[in-house]
N, C-alpha and C positions, 0 to 999 in steps of 0.2 A: 641541353643538359650539360652541366659542368663536367670537366674532365677530372678524374680522380687518379692519383698515382699512389700505389701501395708497394713498398719494398718488401719482398719476401725472401728470406734467407733459407737455405736448405733445411736447417734444423727448425725453422718456424712451422713446419708441417707437423711437428710433435711426433714424428715417426708413427703416425696413425693411418696414413693414407698415401697412396702413390701419387695422388693428384693435388697439386697446389691449388687448382681451381676449386676443389671441394672445400679446402680450408678458407679460401677467400670468400666463397659464398656463405659459408656458415659464420664466418667472422662478421660479415655485414648483417646477417640475420641477428646475431648476438647483439651487435651494437644498436641496431634499429629497435630492438626490444627494450632498450634501456635509455635511449635518447633520440631526439628528433633528427631527421636526416640533415638538417641545417647545422647541427652541432658537430657533424663528422667532418674532419679536416679534409681538404682536397689533396693533400700530400702527407703521407705518414709511413712509418715503418710498422709492420705488423706487430712487432714486439711492444710497441707503444700502448697497445690496447690493454695489456696486463698492468701497466702503470696506473691506469684509470679504473680498471676492473680486475682486481687480484684473482677473481674466480675464473677468469678467461681461460687459462691453460687447462684446468681440470674440466671446465665445461666443454671445451673443444674436444677433449679426449672422450668425454661422455657422448657428445653429439655424433662424432665421426666414428667412434669405436676404437678401442685399443686392444 
């Protein structure tokens, strides 16, 4: 399995959960629902997702709860 590196800043958790792990897991579920796993870069900043999918921040709030 390839190594994946994701940068997560404190405010990337969108103030909806105490766990960055929850945000990472849901972020990957979000991306995998929209593109094949091969399309996900091996190294990226979590904020990059919103550049490709503008609905990402609001969807994360909905999924994790705000």
